[in-house]
C-alpha positions, -999 to +999 in steps of 0.1 A: -312+785+458-306+813+483-323+794+511-301+764+504-270+785+507-282+801+539-290+767+554-256+754+544-239+783+561-259+778+593-252+740+592-214+746+588-215+770+618-234+745+638-208+719+631-178+741+638-191+761+668-218+739+682-196+729+712-188+765+720-225+775+719-236+746+740-206+745+764-187+713+770-190+709+808-206+675+811-217+641+796-251+654+788-238+683+769-214+661+750-242+639+738-262+670+728-232+682+709-230+649+690-267+652+680-261+688+669-231+677+648-251+648+633-279+672+623-253+696+609-238+669+588-272+658+574-280+694+565-246+700+549-249+668+528-284+677+517-274+713+508-243+701+489-264+676+469-290+703+462-264+727+449-243+701+430-271+682+412-283+711+390-247+719+381-239+683+373-270+679+351-266+712+332-228+715+330-211+682+337-234+657+321-264+673+304-271+643+282-285+625+313-315+649+311-322+637+275-318+601+287-343+608+315-367+624+291-364+595+266-368+570+294-400+587+306-414+588+271-406+552+266-423+544+299-454+564+289-455+547+255-453+513+271-483+522+294-503+535+264-495+504+243-506+482+271-539+501+274-544+499+236-537+461+235-562+456+263-589+477+247-585+460+213-585+425+228-617+432+248-635+456+225-625+449+189-661+439+180-676+471+193-649+491+176-658+475+143-696+474+147-705+507+130-672+514+112-666+509+075-642+481+067-618+479+037-606+446+024-617+412+036-642+418+065-634+383+079-596+387+078-575+376+108-553+406+107-569+439+117-557+475+111-576+503+129-570+537+115-581+570+129-582+591+098-596+623+083-605+626+046-591+662+044-558+652+059-530+649+033-510+625+055-541+603+058-544+602+020-508+592+018-512+563+042-544+553+025-524+546-006-500+525+014-529+505+029-544+500-006-511+483-017-513+460+013-550+451+006-542+443-031-515+419-021-531+402+010-566+389+016-558+382+053-560+419+062-589+443+069-587+480+076-613+494+100-619+531+093-624+552+124-635+586+110-619+612+132-637+644+121-613+671+132-613+697+104-648+710+107-668+714+075-640+697+055-643+666+077-678+663+089-699+654+058-673+629+045-670+611+079-707+610+084-714+598+048-689+569+049-703+557+083-739+560+070-730+542+038-722+510+058-759+508+067-766+502+031-736+481+020-701+478+034-685+474+000-702+506-012-690+524+019-655+512+012-658+524-024-670+558-012-641+560+013-616+553-014-631+579-037-630+605-010-593+596-002-582+596-038-602+624-054-608+661-045-642+666-030-638+704-026-622+730-047-604+763-040-636+781-051-656+762-024-632+777+002-639+813-008-671+815+012-666+796+044-702+802+055-714+779+026-684+755+027-702+727+047-731+727+022-708+726-008-687+698+007-718+678+015-732+682-020-699+670-035-698+640-011-733+630-021-722+630-058-694+606-049-719+585-030-742+583-060-713+572-082-706+544-056-741+531-061-756+544-028-791+557-022-783+593-016-817+602+000-814+575+025-777+583+030-785+619+037-810+610+064-788+583+079-759+609+082-778+625+110-790+593+126-782+574+158-757+550+143-735+578+129-737+597+161-728+567+181-698+558+159-684+594+159-687+593+197-669+560+198-641+574+176-636+604+198-639+585+231-612+560+221-591+588+207-592+604+241-585+571+259-555+564+236-544+600+236-547+604+199-543+641+191-540+639+153-543+618+122-534+593+109-531+569+138-529+532+132-533+502+154-519+471+136-527+439+154-528+457+188-496+478+182-499+516+179-483+536+151-489+574+150-483+591+117-482+582+080-461+550+082-449+535+049-459+502+033-428+483+045-435+492+082-471+481+078-461+448+064-435+443+092-461+450+118-485+425+102-459+398+101-450+400+138 
């Protein structure tokens, strides 16, 4: 700001006293004076604009800053949506290959959800998705297990992915159990060093109730398929700039957050 004021003062002096400093004795000097005046006018205009713009934005019309921010966010969202649509169109099969699927696996409408079994908002949206699946057989929900809460997330995510290797329906049943029941207790949280083992043991109990072979499941949880799917989930989360859960893609349209049943239906009907 100080440099702008100094340049403005110099430019005004050039405009007012340029002729005196250069002398005005001939045609050449007259042309030079015109060039100096032109330069002075350009500098004055630039400095005035530089000084006036911040004042206008902060004092005269501050709402324009909010409009600019909103416009930028909308532009970024449009770019992200375009990238998501392209990725889903070209890579839907690979996105579903190792992921558990709820509902009709051959349905024409697909919902991808980045979710975490320890996330309360994910549990809420799971209930909304269950309502949709009960009413419509033309919808499938592809679970992308985004393990982001350490010991509370790791075993459930791995178990549900591994369960699909035995039977997708049983994997779906396990996913629903983990979303609707408590798979760890306050007592389990007291000793954080043993939390992972306790959560895993509880998850395996749920898996047995779902009819899964728990010995095979435990081995598969550390296998190549689970590792590949978790990498796919994280890779696409990075590509789509997904920083939290839940995050839904409904027929190629992105919806961050725990959206309600009505909004899900509206997106499916578009």
